[in-house]
C-alpha distance (Angstrom), angle and dihedral (degrees) to the residues before:
residue distance angle dihedral
X1 . . .
X2 3.78 . .
X3 3.81 120.7 .
X4 3.79 117.1 -157.7
X5 3.81 121.4 -148.9
X6 3.82 93.7 -99.7
X7 3.79 93.2 56.7
X8 3.80 90.9 43.7
X9 3.80 90.5 51.5
X10 3.82 92.1 51.7
X11 3.82 92.0 47.0
X12 3.81 90.3 48.4
X13 3.81 92.9 49.7
X14 3.81 92.7 48.0
X15 3.81 91.2 48.5
X16 3.81 91.6 48.7
X17 3.82 93.8 47.8
X18 3.81 92.6 48.1
X19 3.83 89.3 48.3
X20 3.82 91.3 53.2
X21 3.82 92.5 44.3
X22 3.81 90.0 51.5
X23 3.81 90.6 56.5
X24 3.82 92.7 45.0
X25 3.81 92.4 51.7
X26 3.81 91.2 44.9
X27 3.80 91.8 52.2
X28 3.82 93.0 45.8
X29 3.81 96.7 48.2
X30 3.81 99.0 38.9
X31 3.80 118.6 93.4
X32 3.78 89.4 -159.8
X33 3.81 90.7 75.7
X34 3.78 97.9 50.8
X35 3.79 113.6 179.3
X36 3.80 138.2 156.1
């Protein structure tokens, strides 16, 4: 299975966005990081 640079770029962007969203949701839902 060969992945061209366009497909790799899309996969990389999706992985990066999901990684960021995971941290945002973790910070929002955790009581450990209490902020105003």
